[in-house]
C-alpha positions in Angstrom: 94.0 -16.2 -183.5 95.9 -19.0 -181.8 99.5 -18.2 -180.9 102.0 -20.7 -182.2 103.7 -22.8 -179.6 107.0 -24.7 -179.7 108.0 -27.2 -177.1 111.8 -27.9 -176.7 112.7 -31.2 -174.9 116.2 -31.3 -173.5 118.0 -28.0 -172.8 121.6 -29.1 -173.0 124.1 -27.6 -175.5 121.9 -28.5 -178.4 118.5 -27.6 -176.9 119.8 -24.3 -175.7 121.1 -23.6 -179.2 117.6 -24.6 -180.6 116.0 -22.1 -178.2 118.4 -19.3 -179.4 117.8 -20.1 -183.1 114.0 -20.4 -182.7 113.9 -17.0 -181.1 116.1 -15.4 -183.7 114.0 -16.9 -186.4 110.7 -15.8 -184.7 109.4 -19.4 -185.0 106.8 -19.2 -182.3 105.1 -16.7 -180.0 105.3 -19.2 -177.1 108.2 -21.5 -176.3 108.2 -24.0 -173.4 111.5 -25.5 -172.2 111.3 -29.1 -170.8 114.2 -30.9 -169.2 114.7 -33.6 -166.6 116.7 -31.1 -164.7 114.0 -28.5 -163.9 116.6 -25.9 -162.8 118.3 -26.0 -166.2 115.0 -25.6 -168.0 114.1 -22.7 -165.7 117.5 -21.0 -166.1 117.5 -21.3 -169.9 114.0 -20.0 -170.1 114.6 -17.1 -167.8 117.8 -16.2 -169.6 115.9 -16.3 -172.9 113.1 -14.2 -171.5 115.4 -11.3 -171.2 116.1 -11.4 -174.9 112.4 -11.4 -176.0 112.3 -7.5 -176.4 114.8 -8.1 -179.3 112.5 -10.4 -181.2 109.9 -9.4 -183.8 107.1 -11.5 -182.2 104.9 -9.2 -180.0 104.6 -10.6 -176.5 106.8 -13.6 -177.1 106.6 -15.9 -174.0 109.5 -18.3 -173.0 109.1 -20.4 -169.9 109.9 -23.8 -168.4 107.3 -26.5 -168.0 106.6 -30.3 -168.0 105.5 -32.8 -170.6 101.8 -31.8 -170.2 102.8 -28.6 -172.1 103.1 -30.8 -175.3 99.4 -31.2 -175.4 98.7 -27.9 -177.2 102.1 -27.4 -178.8 102.2 -26.8 -182.6 105.6 -28.5 -182.9 108.0 -30.4 -180.7 111.8 -30.5 -181.0 113.6 -33.1 -179.0 117.3 -33.1 -178.1 117.1 -35.0 -174.8 119.9 -37.4 -173.9 123.7 -37.4 -173.7 126.0 -36.8 -176.6 129.4 -38.2 -177.4 131.9 -37.2 -174.8 135.5 -36.1 -175.5 137.7 -39.2 -175.5 134.9 -41.6 -176.6 134.9 -43.5 -179.9 133.9 -41.1 -182.6 130.7 -42.9 -183.6 127.2 -41.7 -182.8 126.0 -45.4 -182.7 127.8 -45.9 -179.4 125.2 -43.7 -177.8 122.4 -46.2 -178.6 122.2 -48.1 -175.3 122.0 -44.8 -173.3 119.6 -42.9 -175.5 117.2 -45.7 -176.4 116.3 -45.7 -172.7 116.1 -41.9 -172.5 113.9 -41.6 -175.6 111.7 -44.4 -174.5 111.1 -42.5 -171.3 110.5 -39.2 -173.1 108.0 -40.8 -175.6 106.1 -42.5 -172.8 105.5 -39.1 -171.3 104.9 -37.2 -174.6 102.3 -39.7 -175.9 100.2 -39.2 -172.7 99.3 -35.8 -174.2 99.8 -36.1 -178.0 100.5 -38.6 -180.8 100.1 -36.3 -183.7 102.0 -33.0 -183.0 104.8 -32.6 -185.6 107.9 -33.9 -183.7 111.5 -33.3 -184.8 114.0 -35.7 -183.3 117.7 -34.6 -182.9 118.9 -37.1 -180.2 121.7 -39.4 -181.4 122.0 -42.0 -182.7 119.5 -40.2 -184.7 118.2 -43.0 -187.0 117.9 -45.4 -184.0 116.0 -42.9 -181.8 113.8 -41.9 -184.7 112.9 -45.5 -185.5 112.1 -46.2 -181.8 110.0 -43.0 -181.3 108.1 -43.3 -184.6 107.2 -47.0 -184.5 106.9 -48.1 -180.9 104.5 -45.5 -179.4 101.6 -45.2 -181.8 102.7 -41.9 -183.2 100.8 -40.7 -186.3 102.7 -41.7 -189.5 104.8 -38.9 -190.9 104.4 -36.6 -187.9 107.6 -37.7 -186.2 110.9 -37.5 -188.1 114.5 -37.0 -187.4 116.8 -34.2 -188.7 118.7 -37.0 -190.4 121.3 -35.9 -193.0 119.9 -32.4 -193.2 123.1 -31.2 -191.4 125.4 -33.4 -193.5 123.7 -31.9 -196.6 124.4 -28.4 -195.3 128.0 -29.3 -194.7 128.4 -30.8 -198.1 126.9 -27.7 -199.8 129.3 -25.5 -197.8 132.3 -27.6 -198.8 131.4 -27.7 -202.5 130.6 -24.0 -202.4 134.0 -23.2 -201.0 135.6 -25.4 -203.7 133.9 -23.5 -206.5 133.7 -20.0 -204.9 129.9 -19.8 -205.0 127.1 -19.2 -202.6 126.3 -22.4 -200.7 122.5 -21.8 -201.2 123.1 -22.3 -205.0 124.5 -25.8 -204.5 121.8 -28.5 -204.9 122.1 -32.1 -203.8 121.9 -34.4 -200.8 123.8 -36.5 -198.3 121.7 -39.6 -197.7 121.6 -42.6 -195.4 122.6 -42.6 -191.8 123.2 -39.5 -189.7 126.7 -40.7 -188.9 129.7 -42.5 -190.3 128.0 -44.3 -193.2 126.3 -41.1 -194.6 127.2 -40.7 -198.3 126.9 -38.0 -200.9 124.4 -38.8 -203.6 126.7 -37.3 -206.3 124.0 -38.0 -208.9 121.9 -35.2 -207.3 124.6 -32.5 -207.2 124.3 -29.4 -209.3 125.1 -25.6 -209.1 122.9 -23.2 -211.0 121.6 -26.0 -213.2 125.0 -27.3 -214.1 125.5 -31.0 -213.2 128.5 -32.3 -211.3 130.4 -33.6 -214.4 130.4 -30.1 -216.0 131.1 -27.9 -212.9 134.8 -27.5 -213.7 133.8 -26.0 -217.1 131.8 -23.2 -215.6 133.1 -22.4 -212.1 136.5 -21.3 -210.9 138.4 -23.8 -208.7 141.9 -24.1 -207.5 142.2 -27.9 -207.2 140.7 -31.1 -208.6 137.3 -32.2 -207.4 138.1 -35.2 -205.1 134.8 -37.0 -204.3 136.3 -39.4 -201.8 138.1 -36.6 -199.8 134.9 -34.4 -199.8 132.7 -37.2 -198.6 135.1 -38.0 -195.8 135.4 -34.3 -194.9 131.6 -34.1 -194.4 131.7 -37.0 -191.9 134.9 -35.7 -190.2 133.6 -32.2 -189.8 131.3 -33.2 -186.9 134.1 -34.8 -185.0 136.4 -31.8 -185.8 133.9 -29.5 -184.1 133.4 -32.0 -181.2 137.1 -32.4 -180.5 137.7 -28.6 -180.8 135.0 -27.3 -178.5 133.6 -30.4 -176.8 130.2 -30.6 -178.4 128.3 -29.7 -181.6 125.2 -27.5 -181.4 125.0 -24.5 -183.7 124.7 -26.3 -187.1 122.2 -28.9 -185.9 120.1 -26.3 -184.1 119.8 -24.2 -187.2 119.0 -27.3 -189.3 116.2 -28.4 -186.8 114.8 -24.9 -186.8 114.8 -24.8 -190.6 112.7 -27.9 -190.5 110.4 -26.5 -187.9 109.9 -23.4 -190.0 108.9 -25.6 -192.9 106.3 -27.2 -190.8 105.0 -24.0 -189.1 104.7 -22.2 -192.5 103.8 -25.2 -194.6 106.7 -24.5 -196.9 106.9 -27.9 -198.5 110.6 -27.7 -198.7 112.7 -30.7 -200.0 115.4 -31.9 -197.7 116.7 -35.3 -196.5 115.2 -36.3 -193.1 115.1 -39.6 -191.3 111.9 -41.7 -191.2 111.1 -45.4 -191.1 111.2 -46.9 -194.6 108.3 -49.0 -196.0 109.9 -50.8 -198.9 111.7 -48.0 -200.7 114.7 -49.5 -202.4 113.7 -52.8 -200.9 114.3 -51.6 -197.3 112.1 -52.0 -194.3 112.6 -52.1 -190.5 115.0 -49.2 -190.5 114.9 -45.4 -190.4 117.3 -43.4 -192.5 117.4 -40.2 -194.6 115.8 -39.8 -198.1 114.8 -36.6 -199.7 111.4 -35.6 -198.3 108.8 -32.9 -198.7 108.3 -31.2 -195.3 105.1 -29.2 -194.7 102.4 -28.7 -192.1 101.9 -32.4 -191.6 105.5 -33.2 -191.1 106.8 -35.5 -193.8 104.3 -35.0 -196.6 106.0 -37.3 -199.0 109.2 -39.4 -199.1 111.0 -39.3 -202.5 112.6 -42.5 -203.6 114.5 -40.9 -206.4 116.4 -43.0 -209.0 119.9 -43.7 -207.7 122.9 -45.2 -209.6 124.1 -48.6 -208.5 127.0 -47.4 -206.4 124.7 -45.0 -204.4 122.1 -47.8 -204.0 124.9 -50.0 -202.6 126.0 -47.2 -200.2 122.3 -46.8 -199.1 122.0 -50.5 -198.3 125.3 -50.5 -196.4 124.1 -47.5 -194.4 120.8 -49.3 -193.6 122.6 -52.4 -192.4 124.8 -50.3 -190.2 121.7 -48.9 -188.5 119.9 -52.2 -188.4 122.9 -53.8 -186.5 122.3 -51.3 -183.7 118.5 -51.7 -183.8 118.9 -55.5 -183.4 121.4 -55.1 -180.6 118.9 -53.0 -178.7 116.0 -55.4 -179.5 114.1 -52.8 -181.6 113.9 -55.2 -184.6 114.3 -59.0 -184.9 
């Protein structure tokens, strides 16, 4: 029986958190750490090795390596490239110029060894790097996707759950669009225990009015609150990425919003952004262009144009 293998590219704050979560979730029996700074990859792998006796995977191996290790990986998670630094403008899109170059270099190396291993992109600006990696290097359709608004969706569920004093796992619904400032709650998809948004106040306890605008802004601001408080964000996105990896590894066919290049959904092309998608063994098994009311369609198109502006500026689309 083949042992499952995970390759993590980029072992900074996010990559190291991915490594920790992957081990805690027993995602793979073999984990290889790849970083441009070989000492960092070696140190993270060595540190993690000392924790393997605490895992439930017999003989778990964690080690550092190079891109050739992607050849027989079962899944790849990429967080390579710099993040927003304290003091910079709070907008992931400002990272485009730096990280378009970084991801270009990473994909040039990865595709020497594989073009069909399920590949989860984390690097920001997420929708820009996902579009680049998925469309410019001959990667198999659906196999490469970005975490997208998976994290925003988790944050929205947490905020709504706090408002109504329920378990966040019982909140259904999505944040869609850009992983960034133009992400928006698809309020038409929100429910708790089968109760739709308009009727939630009738059934669930709450201490204040449900303010859609304030909640939407809180989801976007949360990332920057974390960044300004501790200097980076890593735990939430690492857990989200590993949740997606688990869906691939165990063919769960879970439904969550991830970023992929669109092919005419809602009249949109030449852009990657997040729609609800079925995630299974082949990566994105199906993208769900669900019916959206006019205001949410407008928000989706606004988000798409925000991303396209950056794609054009970096000569990734005309």
